MIKE-937663 format. One record per residue: residue in one letter; z, y, x of N, C-alpha, C in turn; residue number from 1. Coordinates in Angstrom, 1 decimal. Layout:
% MIKE-937663
{A,{Z,Y,X},{Z,Y,X},{Z,Y,X},NUM},
...
//
This chain:
% MIKE-937663
{M,{-36.8,-4.6,-8.6},{-35.3,-4.5,-8.5},{-34.9,-3.1,-9.0},1},
{A,{-33.9,-3.1,-9.7},{-33.4,-1.8,-10.3},{-32.7,-1.0,-9.2},2},
{P,{-32.8,0.4,-9.3},{-32.2,1.2,-8.3},{-30.7,1.0,-8.3},3},
{G,{-30.1,1.0,-7.1},{-28.6,0.8,-7.0},{-28.2,-0.6,-6.8},4},
{W,{-29.1,-1.6,-7.0},{-28.8,-3.0,-6.7},{-29.1,-3.3,-5.3},5},
{C,{-28.3,-4.2,-4.8},{-28.5,-4.7,-3.4},{-28.8,-6.1,-3.4},6},
{G,{-29.4,-6.6,-2.3},{-29.7,-8.0,-2.2},{-31.0,-8.4,-2.8},7},
{D,{-31.3,-9.7,-2.8},{-32.6,-10.1,-3.3},{-32.5,-10.6,-4.7},8},
{G,{-31.4,-10.5,-5.4},{-31.3,-10.9,-6.8},{-31.0,-12.3,-7.0},9},
{I,{-30.9,-13.1,-6.0},{-30.7,-14.5,-6.1},{-29.2,-14.8,-5.9},10},
{V,{-28.6,-15.4,-7.0},{-27.1,-15.7,-7.0},{-26.9,-16.9,-6.1},11},
{P,{-26.0,-16.8,-5.1},{-25.7,-18.0,-4.3},{-25.2,-19.2,-5.1},12},
{L,{-25.5,-20.4,-4.8},{-25.2,-21.6,-5.5},{-23.7,-21.7,-5.8},13},
{P,{-22.8,-21.4,-4.8},{-21.3,-21.6,-5.2},{-20.9,-20.6,-6.3},14},
{L,{-21.6,-19.5,-6.5},{-21.2,-18.6,-7.6},{-21.9,-18.9,-8.9},15},
{T,{-22.7,-19.9,-9.0},{-23.4,-20.3,-10.3},{-22.7,-21.4,-11.0},16},
{L,{-21.5,-21.9,-10.5},{-20.9,-23.1,-11.0},{-19.9,-22.8,-12.1},17},
{G,{-19.8,-21.6,-12.6},{-19.0,-21.2,-13.8},{-17.5,-21.5,-13.5},18},
{P,{-16.9,-22.3,-14.4},{-15.5,-22.6,-14.3},{-15.1,-23.2,-12.9},19},
{L,{-15.9,-23.9,-12.3},{-15.6,-24.5,-11.0},{-15.5,-23.4,-10.0},20},
{T,{-16.3,-22.4,-10.1},{-16.2,-21.2,-9.2},{-14.9,-20.5,-9.4},21},
{T,{-14.5,-20.3,-10.6},{-13.3,-19.6,-10.9},{-12.1,-20.4,-10.4},22},
{S,{-12.1,-21.7,-10.7},{-11.1,-22.6,-10.2},{-10.9,-22.6,-8.7},23},
{S,{-12.0,-22.7,-8.0},{-12.0,-22.7,-6.5},{-11.4,-21.3,-6.0},24},
{A,{-11.8,-20.3,-6.7},{-11.2,-19.0,-6.2},{-9.7,-18.9,-6.5},25},
{A,{-9.3,-19.5,-7.6},{-7.8,-19.5,-7.9},{-7.1,-20.4,-6.9},26},
{L,{-7.7,-21.4,-6.4},{-7.1,-22.3,-5.4},{-6.6,-21.5,-4.2},27},
{A,{-7.3,-20.5,-3.8},{-6.9,-19.7,-2.6},{-5.5,-19.0,-2.9},28},
{S,{-5.2,-18.7,-4.1},{-3.9,-18.1,-4.5},{-2.9,-19.1,-4.9},29},
{A,{-3.2,-20.3,-5.0},{-2.3,-21.4,-5.5},{-1.1,-21.4,-4.5},30},
{F,{-1.3,-21.3,-3.2},{-0.2,-21.5,-2.3},{0.7,-20.2,-2.3},31},
{R,{0.2,-19.1,-2.9},{1.0,-17.9,-3.0},{1.7,-17.8,-4.3},32},
{M,{1.7,-18.8,-5.1},{2.5,-18.9,-6.4},{2.0,-17.7,-7.3},33},
{G,{0.8,-17.5,-7.4},{0.2,-16.5,-8.4},{0.4,-15.0,-8.0},34},
{K,{0.8,-14.7,-6.7},{1.0,-13.3,-6.3},{-0.3,-12.6,-6.5},35},
{G,{-0.2,-11.4,-7.0},{-1.3,-10.5,-7.2},{-2.1,-10.8,-8.5},36},
{R,{-1.7,-11.7,-9.3},{-2.4,-12.1,-10.5},{-1.9,-11.4,-11.8},37},
{Q,{-0.7,-10.9,-11.7},{-0.1,-10.3,-12.9},{0.7,-9.0,-12.5},38},
{A,{0.5,-8.0,-13.4},{1.1,-6.7,-13.1},{2.6,-6.8,-13.4},39},
{R,{3.4,-6.0,-12.7},{4.8,-6.0,-12.9},{5.1,-5.1,-14.1},40},
{P,{6.2,-5.4,-14.8},{6.6,-4.6,-16.0},{7.2,-3.3,-15.6},41},
{A,{7.3,-2.3,-16.5},{8.0,-1.1,-16.3},{7.6,-0.3,-15.1},42},
{L,{6.3,-0.1,-14.9},{5.8,0.6,-13.7},{5.8,2.1,-14.1},43},
{P,{6.1,3.0,-13.1},{6.1,4.4,-13.3},{4.6,4.8,-13.4},44},
{P,{4.4,6.1,-13.7},{3.0,6.6,-13.8},{2.3,6.4,-12.5},45},
{A,{1.0,6.2,-12.6},{0.1,6.0,-11.4},{0.1,7.3,-10.6},46},
{P,{-0.1,7.2,-9.3},{-0.2,8.4,-8.4},{-1.5,9.1,-8.7},47},
{A,{-1.5,10.4,-8.3},{-2.7,11.2,-8.6},{-4.0,10.8,-7.9},48},
{Q,{-3.8,10.3,-6.6},{-4.9,10.0,-5.8},{-4.8,8.5,-5.4},49},
{P,{-6.0,7.8,-5.3},{-6.0,6.4,-4.9},{-5.5,6.3,-3.5},50},
{L,{-4.8,5.1,-3.2},{-4.4,4.8,-1.8},{-5.6,4.2,-1.1},51},
{E,{-5.5,4.2,0.2},{-6.6,3.7,1.1},{-6.0,2.6,2.0},52},
{V,{-6.6,1.4,2.0},{-6.1,0.3,2.8},{-7.3,-0.1,3.7},53},
{W,{-7.0,-0.1,5.0},{-7.9,-0.6,6.0},{-7.6,-2.0,6.2},54},
{S,{-8.6,-2.9,6.0},{-8.3,-4.3,5.9},{-9.6,-5.1,6.2},55},
{Y,{-9.4,-6.4,6.3},{-10.6,-7.3,6.2},{-10.2,-8.6,5.5},56},
{E,{-11.1,-9.2,4.8},{-10.9,-10.2,3.9},{-10.1,-11.4,4.4},57},
{A,{-10.4,-11.8,5.7},{-9.9,-13.1,6.2},{-8.4,-12.9,6.7},58},
{S,{-7.9,-11.8,6.7},{-6.5,-11.6,7.2},{-5.5,-11.9,6.1},59},
{P,{-4.6,-12.9,6.4},{-3.6,-13.2,5.4},{-2.6,-12.0,5.3},60},
{F,{-2.4,-11.2,6.3},{-1.5,-10.0,6.2},{-2.1,-9.0,5.3},61},
{C,{-3.4,-8.8,5.3},{-4.1,-7.8,4.4},{-4.0,-8.3,3.0},62},
{R,{-4.1,-9.6,2.8},{-4.1,-10.2,1.5},{-2.8,-9.9,0.7},63},
{V,{-1.7,-10.0,1.4},{-0.4,-9.8,0.7},{-0.3,-8.3,0.3},64},
{V,{-0.9,-7.4,1.1},{-0.9,-6.0,0.7},{-1.8,-5.8,-0.5},65},
{R,{-3.0,-6.4,-0.5},{-3.9,-6.2,-1.6},{-3.3,-6.8,-2.9},66},
{E,{-2.5,-7.9,-2.8},{-1.9,-8.5,-3.9},{-0.8,-7.5,-4.5},67},
{R,{0.0,-6.9,-3.6},{1.0,-6.0,-4.1},{0.4,-4.8,-4.8},68},
{L,{-0.7,-4.3,-4.2},{-1.4,-3.2,-4.9},{-1.9,-3.5,-6.3},69},
{C,{-2.3,-4.8,-6.4},{-2.8,-5.2,-7.8},{-1.6,-5.4,-8.7},70},
{E,{-0.5,-6.0,-8.2},{0.7,-6.1,-9.0},{1.3,-4.8,-9.5},71},
{L,{1.2,-3.8,-8.7},{1.7,-2.5,-9.0},{0.6,-1.6,-9.7},72},
{E,{-0.5,-2.2,-10.0},{-1.6,-1.5,-10.7},{-1.9,-0.1,-10.0},73},
{L,{-2.0,-0.1,-8.7},{-2.3,1.1,-8.0},{-3.8,1.2,-7.6},74},
{A,{-4.4,2.3,-8.0},{-5.8,2.5,-7.6},{-5.9,2.6,-6.1},75},
{H,{-6.8,1.9,-5.5},{-6.9,1.9,-4.0},{-8.3,1.7,-3.6},76},
{K,{-8.6,2.2,-2.4},{-9.9,2.0,-1.8},{-9.7,1.1,-0.6},77},
{V,{-10.5,0.0,-0.5},{-10.4,-0.9,0.6},{-11.5,-0.5,1.6},78},
{V,{-11.1,-0.2,2.8},{-12.1,0.1,3.9},{-12.1,-1.2,4.8},79},
{T,{-13.2,-1.9,4.7},{-13.4,-3.2,5.4},{-13.7,-2.9,6.9},80},
{V,{-12.9,-3.5,7.7},{-13.1,-3.4,9.2},{-13.2,-4.7,9.8},81},
{A,{-14.1,-5.6,9.3},{-14.2,-6.9,9.8},{-14.7,-6.8,11.3},82},
{R,{-14.5,-7.9,12.0},{-15.0,-8.0,13.4},{-16.5,-7.6,13.5},83},
{G,{-16.8,-6.7,14.4},{-18.2,-6.2,14.6},{-18.5,-5.0,13.8},84},
{S,{-17.6,-4.6,12.9},{-17.8,-3.4,12.0},{-17.7,-2.1,12.8},85},
{A,{-18.6,-1.1,12.6},{-18.5,0.2,13.3},{-17.3,0.9,12.7},86},
{K,{-16.8,0.6,11.6},{-15.6,1.3,11.0},{-14.4,1.0,11.8},87},
{R,{-14.4,0.0,12.7},{-13.2,-0.2,13.5},{-12.9,1.0,14.4},88},
{E,{-13.9,1.6,14.9},{-13.8,2.8,15.8},{-13.1,3.9,15.0},89},
{K,{-13.5,4.0,13.7},{-12.9,5.1,12.9},{-11.5,4.8,12.7},90},
{L,{-11.1,3.6,12.5},{-9.6,3.2,12.4},{-8.9,3.6,13.6},91},
{V,{-9.4,3.3,14.8},{-8.8,3.6,16.0},{-8.6,5.1,16.2},92},
{E,{-9.6,5.9,15.8},{-9.5,7.3,15.8},{-8.4,7.8,14.9},93},
{L,{-8.3,7.2,13.7},{-7.4,7.6,12.7},{-5.9,7.2,13.0},94},
{A,{-5.8,6.0,13.5},{-4.4,5.4,13.6},{-4.0,5.2,15.1},95},
{G,{-4.9,5.4,16.0},{-4.6,5.2,17.4},{-4.7,3.8,17.9},96},
{K,{-5.0,2.8,17.1},{-5.2,1.5,17.5},{-5.9,0.7,16.4},97},
{M,{-6.4,-0.5,16.8},{-7.1,-1.4,15.8},{-6.0,-2.4,15.4},98},
{Q,{-5.5,-2.2,14.2},{-4.6,-3.2,13.6},{-4.7,-3.0,12.1},99},
{V,{-4.7,-4.2,11.4},{-4.7,-4.2,10.0},{-3.6,-5.1,9.5},100},
{P,{-3.1,-4.8,8.3},{-3.5,-3.8,7.4},{-3.0,-2.4,7.8},101},
{Y,{-3.7,-1.4,7.4},{-3.2,0.0,7.6},{-3.3,0.8,6.3},102},
{L,{-2.2,1.4,5.9},{-2.2,2.1,4.6},{-2.2,3.6,4.8},103},
{V,{-3.0,4.3,4.0},{-3.0,5.7,4.0},{-2.7,6.1,2.5},104},
{D,{-1.6,6.8,2.3},{-1.2,7.3,1.0},{-1.3,8.8,1.0},105},
{P,{-2.4,9.3,0.4},{-2.6,10.8,0.4},{-1.6,11.5,-0.5},106},
{N,{-0.9,10.8,-1.4},{0.0,11.3,-2.3},{1.3,11.7,-1.6},107},
{T,{1.7,11.0,-0.6},{2.9,11.3,0.1},{2.7,11.6,1.6},108},
{G,{1.5,11.5,2.1},{1.2,11.7,3.5},{1.6,10.6,4.4},109},
{T,{1.9,9.5,3.8},{2.3,8.3,4.6},{1.1,7.5,5.2},110},
{Q,{1.3,7.1,6.4},{0.3,6.3,7.1},{1.1,5.2,7.8},111},
{M,{0.7,3.9,7.6},{1.6,2.9,8.3},{0.8,1.6,8.5},112},
{F,{1.3,0.8,9.4},{0.9,-0.6,9.7},{2.0,-1.5,9.2},113},
{E,{1.7,-2.8,9.4},{2.6,-3.9,9.1},{2.7,-4.2,7.6},114},
{S,{2.3,-5.4,7.2},{2.2,-5.8,5.8},{3.6,-5.7,5.1},115},
{A,{4.6,-6.2,5.8},{6.0,-6.2,5.2},{6.5,-4.8,5.0},116},
{D,{6.2,-3.9,6.0},{6.6,-2.5,5.8},{5.8,-1.8,4.7},117},
{I,{4.5,-2.1,4.7},{3.7,-1.5,3.6},{4.2,-1.9,2.2},118},
{N,{4.4,-3.2,2.1},{4.9,-3.7,0.7},{6.2,-3.2,0.4},119},
{A,{7.1,-3.0,1.3},{8.4,-2.4,1.0},{8.2,-1.0,0.6},120},
{Y,{7.4,-0.3,1.3},{7.1,1.1,0.9},{6.5,1.2,-0.5},121},
{L,{5.5,0.4,-0.8},{4.9,0.4,-2.1},{5.9,0.1,-3.2},122},
{D,{6.8,-0.9,-3.0},{7.8,-1.2,-4.0},{8.7,0.0,-4.2},123},
{R,{9.2,0.6,-3.0},{10.1,1.7,-3.1},{9.5,3.0,-3.7},124},
{T,{8.2,3.2,-3.5},{7.5,4.4,-3.9},{6.9,4.3,-5.3},125},
{Y,{6.3,3.1,-5.6},{5.6,2.9,-6.8},{6.0,1.7,-7.7},126},
{G,{7.0,1.0,-7.3},{7.5,-0.1,-8.0},{8.4,0.2,-9.2},127},
{P,{8.8,-0.8,-10.0},{9.7,-0.6,-11.1},{10.9,0.1,-10.6},128},
{G,{11.4,1.1,-11.3},{12.6,1.8,-11.0},{12.4,3.0,-10.1},129},
{S,{11.2,3.2,-9.5},{10.9,4.4,-8.7},{10.3,5.4,-9.7},130},
{N,{10.3,6.7,-9.2},{9.7,7.7,-10.0},{8.2,7.8,-9.8},131},
{G,{7.7,7.1,-8.9},{6.2,7.1,-8.7},{5.7,8.3,-8.0},132},
{A,{6.5,9.2,-7.6},{6.1,10.5,-7.1},{6.1,10.6,-5.6},133},
{S,{7.1,10.1,-4.9},{7.2,10.2,-3.5},{8.3,9.3,-2.9},134},
{A,{8.1,8.9,-1.7},{9.1,8.1,-1.0},{10.0,9.0,-0.2},135},
{A,{9.8,10.3,-0.3},{10.6,11.3,0.4},{12.0,11.4,-0.2},136},
{A,{12.9,11.8,0.6},{14.3,12.0,0.1},{14.3,13.2,-0.9},137},
{V,{15.1,13.0,-1.9},{15.2,14.1,-2.9},{16.4,15.0,-2.4},138},
{V,{16.1,16.3,-2.3},{17.0,17.3,-1.8},{17.5,18.2,-2.9},139},
{E,{18.8,18.5,-2.9},{19.3,19.4,-3.9},{18.6,20.8,-3.8},140},
{P,{18.2,21.5,-4.8},{17.6,22.8,-4.7},{18.7,23.8,-4.3},141},
{P,{18.3,24.9,-3.7},{19.2,26.0,-3.4},{19.8,26.5,-4.6},142},
{A,{20.9,27.2,-4.5},{21.7,27.8,-5.7},{20.8,28.6,-6.6},143},
{Q,{19.9,29.4,-6.0},{19.0,30.3,-6.9},{18.1,29.4,-7.7},144},
{E,{17.5,28.4,-7.1},{16.6,27.5,-7.8},{17.4,26.7,-8.8},145},
{A,{18.6,26.3,-8.5},{19.4,25.6,-9.5},{19.7,26.4,-10.7},146},
{A,{19.9,27.7,-10.5},{20.2,28.6,-11.6},{18.9,28.8,-12.5},147},
{E,{17.7,28.9,-11.8},{16.5,29.0,-12.5},{16.2,27.7,-13.3},148},
{E,{16.6,26.6,-12.7},{16.4,25.3,-13.4},{17.1,25.2,-14.7},149},
{T,{18.3,25.7,-14.8},{19.0,25.6,-16.0},{18.4,26.5,-17.1},150},
{T,{17.7,27.6,-16.7},{17.1,28.4,-17.7},{15.7,28.1,-18.0},151},
{Q,{15.0,27.4,-17.1},{13.6,27.1,-17.3},{13.3,25.6,-17.6},152},
{G,{14.3,24.8,-17.6},{14.1,23.4,-17.7},{14.2,22.7,-16.4},153},
{S,{13.9,21.4,-16.4},{14.0,20.6,-15.2},{12.9,20.8,-14.2},154},
{K,{13.3,20.8,-12.9},{12.3,20.9,-11.8},{12.6,19.7,-10.9},155},
{A,{11.6,19.1,-10.4},{11.8,18.0,-9.5},{11.5,18.5,-8.1},156},
{G,{12.3,18.3,-7.1},{12.1,18.8,-5.8},{12.2,17.7,-4.8},157},
{T,{11.2,17.6,-3.9},{11.3,16.6,-2.8},{11.0,17.3,-1.5},158},
{Q,{11.6,16.7,-0.5},{11.4,17.3,0.8},{11.3,16.1,1.8},159},
{T,{10.3,16.1,2.7},{10.2,15.1,3.7},{11.2,15.4,4.8},160},
{V,{12.0,14.3,5.1},{13.0,14.5,6.2},{12.6,13.6,7.3},161},
{T,{12.6,14.1,8.6},{12.3,13.4,9.7},{13.6,13.0,10.4},162},
{V,{13.8,11.7,10.6},{15.0,11.1,11.2},{14.7,10.5,12.6},163},
{E,{15.4,10.9,13.6},{15.3,10.3,14.9},{16.2,9.1,15.0},164},
{A,{15.7,8.0,15.4},{16.5,6.8,15.6},{16.3,6.2,16.9},165},
{E,{17.4,5.5,17.4},{17.3,4.9,18.7},{17.5,3.4,18.5},166},
{L,{16.6,2.6,19.1},{16.8,1.1,18.9},{17.7,0.6,20.0},167},
{L,{18.6,-0.2,19.6},{19.6,-0.7,20.6},{19.4,-2.2,20.7},168},
{D,{19.6,-2.7,22.0},{19.6,-4.2,22.1},{20.9,-4.8,21.6},169},
{K,{20.9,-6.1,21.4},{22.1,-6.7,20.8},{23.4,-6.5,21.6},170},
{A,{23.3,-6.5,22.9},{24.5,-6.3,23.8},{25.0,-4.9,23.6},171},
{S,{24.2,-3.9,23.5},{24.7,-2.5,23.3},{25.3,-2.4,21.9},172},
{F,{24.6,-3.0,20.9},{25.1,-2.9,19.6},{26.5,-3.5,19.5},173},
{A,{26.7,-4.7,20.1},{28.0,-5.4,20.0},{29.0,-4.6,20.8},174},
{E,{28.7,-4.0,21.9},{29.6,-3.2,22.7},{30.1,-2.0,21.9},175},
{D,{29.1,-1.3,21.2},{29.5,-0.2,20.3},{30.4,-0.5,19.2},176},
{N,{30.2,-1.7,18.6},{31.0,-2.1,17.4},{32.3,-2.6,17.8},177},
{N,{32.5,-3.0,19.1},{33.8,-3.5,19.6},{34.8,-2.4,20.0},178},
{R,{34.3,-1.2,20.0},{35.1,0.0,20.5},{36.1,0.4,19.4},179},
//
């Protein structure tokens, strides 16, 4: 066996069936109407560093995130944390709990759970119409930097803004709006 190869070299029967294997693999995506099979048009430049997704294959929530990463043509590393994996402890150390999918974006410093939130973040940050650089709010440069900008050309400036929010129950919300 050649160095770097794993396994015994025997291809499992289901993977030797050529077009039937490809068709059966496509069947898994049939119910998702082709999600993850085609890149989106007019994408911004790719981020400098690959994203990291903590996931496991059988999770439908992880699947939709992996599909979006493919649609946006984003380089990413998948860290598999299937049941029984020692990597689950590493995820708990990193994120504080065992939940997937979990996204780590070293380009913006973002770390988050929840597939819907992750996909919204990916669209906002790296989807068509975004600048592909950051999900952070763009802040106007101070007057001195603005003056330098006009003489030296364009500068892009971003700043991360922390916002405190309070969740209200429906009764409190209705009461506040009726005032």
